[in-house]
C-alpha angles and dihedrals in degrees: 000000000000121000129218090259096050093049090050091051088050090054095047103042120103087212094062115101117240090250093049089050093052090046091052092047090053089050090052090046090060092068092221092119102050133269108336094178093062090044095050098040088068088064098054093086092047111131093222101092093209091052093049094044093050092050090048089051092047093050091051090056096041106046113335093173091058097040099044099084089056093047098046094081090056089068088085089066109091090211091059103038097090093051093044097048089047088052091054091045092053104036103019130228140217127268094274087078095061103083094043091048090048088054090054090050093051102039109015111142095221127051089227089059091052091046090051087046088057094053092047092052088049090052095049090048100201125156092230089072092062094079092045091051092049090050088049090053093050091048093049089047092052090053094058 
């Protein structure tokens, strides 16, 4: 029988196949092996980008509402902006995400990050995003 640690390791390993990673995530989601959210949150700051990305994706699938407050500060990291904005765009978030997502929209280093930020702001649906969206349209128009 797998343990919490062996399942977390399976999720985080580059050598794990996509299907094995999904299976391990589903086992963790069941809650039968302990608290996977606490175990995975520790890996968000891992310097290995694969490890931290896999942890982020597993947290999104296991318990995004509980994990989100701990994930939000990582939105300032350019290497994680796309994944976190994608998370928000697909699963939603509360209003605490609005200002950090607007920051990505206005100063993200990669066009894909800004596109995901647009989707995230649309999903949140807060009026504060309107001015940021208008500024983004003006900026993009100036670039043409």
